[in-house]
C-alpha positions as a printed NumPy array, in Angstrom:
array([[-22.192, -65.078,   0.062],
       [-24.031, -66.525,  -2.881],
       [-22.851, -69.967,  -4.264],
       [-20.389, -69.923,  -6.786],
       [-19.413, -72.572,  -8.954],
       [-16.735, -74.812,  -7.867],
       [-15.279, -78.338,  -7.912],
       [-18.332, -79.512,  -5.72 ],
       [-20.706, -78.127,  -7.685],
       [-22.148, -75.954,  -5.201],
       [-24.454, -74.05 ,  -7.283],
       [-25.885, -77.218,  -8.784],
       [-29.599, -77.415,  -8.089],
       [-29.756, -80.617,  -8.533],
       [-27.586, -81.161,  -5.322],
       [-29.031, -77.999,  -3.237],
       [-31.763, -78.029,  -0.877],
       [-34.82 , -75.677,  -0.891],
       [-33.179, -73.843,   1.982],
       [-29.746, -73.479,   0.468],
       [-31.642, -72.312,  -2.798],
       [-33.351, -69.628,  -0.733],
       [-30.088, -68.257,   0.547],
       [-28.456, -68.533,  -2.589],
       [-31.364, -66.703,  -4.303],
       [-31.833, -64.036,  -1.729],
       [-27.86 , -63.217,  -1.712],
       [-27.496, -63.413,  -5.726],
       [-26.149, -60.295,  -7.033],
       [-28.457, -59.798, -10.07 ],
       [-31.619, -60.446,  -7.482],
       [-30.314, -57.488,  -5.11 ],
       [-29.816, -55.447,  -8.457],
       [-33.713, -56.068,  -8.998],
       [-34.565, -55.561,  -5.552],
       [-32.727, -52.349,  -5.512],
       [-33.957, -50.847,  -8.494],
       [-37.485, -51.773,  -7.795],
       [-37.32 , -49.824,  -4.734],
       [-35.624, -46.786,  -6.888],
       [-38.535, -47.021,  -9.113],
       [-41.51 , -47.369,  -6.424],
       [-39.678, -44.209,  -4.707],
       [-39.519, -42.481,  -7.875],
       [-43.026, -42.978,  -8.846],
       [-44.089, -41.834,  -5.379],
       [-42.087, -38.661,  -5.686],
       [-43.881, -37.914,  -9.226],
       [-47.077, -37.942,  -7.488],
       [-48.504, -41.673,  -7.486],
       [-50.506, -41.101,  -4.487],
       [-52.517, -38.524,  -6.53 ],
       [-53.358, -40.949,  -9.18 ],
       [-54.613, -44.037,  -7.476],
       [-57.061, -44.872, -10.435],
       [-54.101, -44.369, -12.947],
       [-51.316, -46.142, -11.088],
       [-54.025, -49.162, -10.375],
       [-54.743, -49.536, -14.043],
       [-50.998, -49.527, -15.048],
       [-50.358, -52.22 , -12.139],
       [-53.036, -54.412, -13.455],
       [-52.01 , -53.963, -16.945],
       [-48.448, -54.996, -15.628],
       [-49.746, -57.986, -14.265],
       [-51.782, -59.209, -17.291],
       [-49.02 , -58.296, -19.948],
       [-46.202, -60.629, -18.038],
       [-47.137, -63.818, -18.985],
       [-47.216, -62.936, -22.7  ],
       [-43.695, -61.229, -22.053],
       [-42.29 , -64.054, -20.512],
       [-43.499, -66.08 , -23.152],
       [-42.758, -64.326, -26.255],
       [-39.158, -63.553, -24.661],
       [-38.768, -67.106, -23.999],
       [-40.04 , -68.464, -27.421],
       [-38.89 , -65.759, -29.88 ],
       [-35.427, -64.505, -28.205],
       [-34.361, -67.214, -26.199],
       [-34.86 , -70.09 , -28.834],
       [-34.257, -67.736, -31.929],
       [-31.745, -69.805, -33.859],
       [-30.725, -66.934, -36.306],
       [-28.761, -65.756, -32.939],
       [-26.38 , -68.437, -33.128],
       [-25.613, -67.484, -37.111],
       [-23.672, -64.107, -36.478],
       [-20.567, -63.81 , -34.471],
       [-22.292, -60.758, -33.346],
       [-24.799, -62.225, -31.188],
       [-23.625, -65.997, -30.711],
       [-22.26 , -64.895, -27.541],
       [-25.419, -63.529, -26.256],
       [-27.511, -66.528, -27.565],
       [-24.877, -69.008, -25.694],
       [-25.361, -67.049, -22.564],
       [-28.985, -66.535, -22.216],
       [-30.087, -69.899, -22.906],
       [-27.929, -72.418, -24.982],
       [-25.848, -72.83 , -21.859],
       [-28.946, -73.419, -19.8  ],
       [-30.192, -76.252, -21.84 ],
       [-26.543, -77.873, -22.075],
       [-26.554, -77.998, -18.239],
       [-29.945, -77.259, -16.897],
       [-29.159, -77.31 , -13.098],
       [-26.483, -74.577, -13.471],
       [-27.217, -71.853, -10.95 ],
       [-24.863, -69.684, -12.289],
       [-25.906, -70.214, -15.918],
       [-30.188, -70.479, -14.78 ],
       [-29.907, -66.523, -13.773],
       [-29.981, -64.212, -16.715],
       [-27.125, -61.453, -16.696],
       [-28.576, -57.873, -15.792],
       [-27.041, -56.661, -19.23 ],
       [-29.823, -58.755, -20.946],
       [-32.381, -58.967, -18.342],
       [-33.466, -55.666, -17.452],
       [-33.623, -54.827, -21.334],
       [-36.592, -57.408, -21.344],
       [-38.111, -55.883, -17.93 ],
       [-37.974, -52.084, -19.155],
       [-39.034, -52.483, -22.427],
       [-42.499, -53.586, -22.012],
       [-43.154, -52.043, -18.495],
       [-42.342, -48.336, -19.366],
       [-43.895, -47.598, -22.206],
       [-47.298, -49.289, -21.095],
       [-46.813, -47.36 , -17.757],
       [-46.344, -43.84 , -19.734],
       [-48.893, -44.345, -22.002],
       [-51.71 , -44.804, -19.107],
       [-50.346, -42.616, -16.7  ],
       [-46.774, -40.62 , -17.27 ],
       [-43.893, -40.965, -15.839],
       [-45.091, -41.882, -12.554],
       [-47.137, -44.788, -13.523],
       [-44.18 , -45.78 , -15.885],
       [-41.916, -46.14 , -12.355],
       [-44.828, -48.013, -11.032],
       [-45.121, -50.365, -13.73 ],
       [-41.174, -50.816, -13.785],
       [-40.905, -51.62 , -10.263],
       [-44.036, -54.11 , -10.607],
       [-42.259, -55.735, -13.601],
       [-38.814, -56.054, -11.716],
       [-40.495, -57.885,  -8.665],
       [-42.107, -60.255, -11.31 ],
       [-39.287, -61.145, -13.114],
       [-37.489, -61.481,  -9.417],
       [-40.064, -64.082,  -8.77 ],
       [-40.106, -65.355, -12.14 ],
       [-36.076, -66.166, -11.534],
       [-36.899, -68.033,  -8.293],
       [-39.754, -70.046, -10.021],
       [-37.413, -71.005, -12.743],
       [-34.966, -72.013, -10.016],
       [-37.396, -74.258,  -8.276],
       [-38.325, -76.085, -11.398],
       [-34.712, -77.306, -11.223],
       [-34.394, -77.911,  -7.999],
       [-34.342, -81.725,  -6.496],
       [-37.582, -80.961,  -4.852],
       [-41.281, -81.399,  -5.364],
       [-43.339, -78.309,  -4.681],
       [-46.033, -78.428,  -2.085],
       [-48.341, -76.19 ,  -4.384],
       [-50.187, -77.874,  -6.57 ],
       [-49.657, -74.768,  -9.212],
       [-46.005, -75.117,  -8.878],
       [-45.861, -78.904,  -9.23 ],
       [-47.534, -78.053, -12.766],
       [-45.362, -75.374, -13.898],
       [-42.283, -77.516, -12.858],
       [-43.607, -80.668, -14.57 ],
       [-44.501, -78.82 , -17.851],
       [-40.982, -77.086, -17.826],
       [-39.22 , -80.329, -17.05 ],
       [-40.793, -81.366, -20.119],
       [-39.687, -78.622, -22.202],
       [-36.095, -79.22 , -21.053],
       [-35.83 , -83.196, -21.141],
       [-38.816, -84.042, -24.008],
       [-39.355, -81.502, -26.466],
       [-38.424, -77.481, -26.552],
       [-40.627, -76.787, -29.034],
       [-43.4  , -76.319, -26.439],
       [-44.037, -75.164, -22.703],
       [-42.481, -71.936, -22.962],
       [-44.076, -70.41 , -19.502],
       [-41.939, -70.29 , -16.776],
       [-44.724, -68.735, -14.123],
       [-47.672, -69.741, -16.071],
       [-48.958, -72.181, -18.862],
       [-51.582, -69.561, -19.934],
       [-50.154, -68.411, -23.422],
       [-49.01 , -72.031, -23.971],
       [-52.428, -73.317, -23.752],
       [-53.662, -69.748, -25.904],
       [-51.407, -70.302, -28.855],
       [-51.432, -74.179, -28.924],
       [-47.741, -74.771, -27.717],
       [-48.608, -76.428, -24.506],
       [-48.34 , -80.059, -23.771],
       [-48.618, -82.209, -20.566],
       [-46.221, -85.029, -21.173],
       [-44.423, -87.4  , -23.419],
       [-47.729, -89.076, -25.018],
       [-48.902, -85.784, -26.111],
       [-46.272, -84.792, -27.996],
       [-42.882, -86.494, -29.855],
       [-39.569, -86.661, -28.009],
       [-37.132, -83.863, -29.652],
       [-33.757, -84.561, -30.782],
       [-32.931, -81.071, -29.828],
       [-33.743, -80.396, -26.349],
       [-30.03 , -79.953, -25.221],
       [-28.853, -78.24 , -28.346],
       [-31.467, -76.229, -29.606],
       [-30.76 , -76.96 , -32.98 ],
       [-27.201, -76.148, -33.067],
       [-26.117, -79.641, -33.727],
       [-22.605, -80.804, -35.26 ],
       [-24.079, -79.891, -38.866],
       [-24.803, -76.033, -37.527],
       [-21.592, -76.044, -35.655],
       [-19.782, -76.81 , -39.084],
       [-21.868, -73.87 , -40.578],
       [-21.528, -71.425, -37.53 ],
       [-18.608, -72.381, -35.466],
       [-18.736, -69.381, -33.099],
       [-20.83 , -70.99 , -30.131],
       [-18.638, -74.351, -30.546],
       [-15.424, -72.117, -30.081],
       [-16.795, -70.732, -27.024],
       [-18.335, -73.906, -25.304],
       [-17.233, -76.576, -22.952],
       [-17.498, -80.246, -23.82 ],
       [-21.058, -80.829, -23.389],
       [-22.018, -82.564, -19.867],
       [-23.04 , -86.168, -19.806],
       [-26.916, -85.999, -20.502],
       [-27.764, -88.754, -17.981],
       [-26.232, -86.754, -15.046],
       [-27.763, -83.411, -16.368],
       [-31.45 , -85.18 , -16.018]])
């Protein structure tokens, strides 16, 4: 059974071991859903004749791999950090769920994992059209299958970045360092989770606190007391803000 939030904060990544995270991740309902959908898409692609179009399928998979860091970056920067979402009662709940709660309490596993009702749109919206444009429905399903695997990988990397654990891989240590700076120093940079490629290309990458000033909004994402007075919907649905020292 996956870890649930309780009095002992069993799903607090700051208190879990790597082994406990692996168990929690492998049994988490949304991860199991992504795995099932990936298998279903792969089977569907094969049934539609993927084996007869190896070049198109190969090109589709390469395109999906190349596109993923850009989609990851764009969703994080322009959707999850989009302040316009808390300004409407129609989207305040979504914004609170998809990112505000995560920045308020970054170690909560149950908040860190995205809700499939939101994440699947981000997975299928870019992958299906790209695959279809290259090779029809067989390629579209192949692209979707890979995108689901990549997203599940993204979720695991994100978990490790908040785990009280120092990765052995230099690449993973690097992205963990950058993501921790995003959470606890300045949220206006280091948007990549599995790669800093796009951050470096567009100028939002920074190494540490010496290269970018500290932001006052790393925990509230700009939704401070003044904004809450103007747009109360998130505040009305929020718990008291956890102590920042314990969150870090």
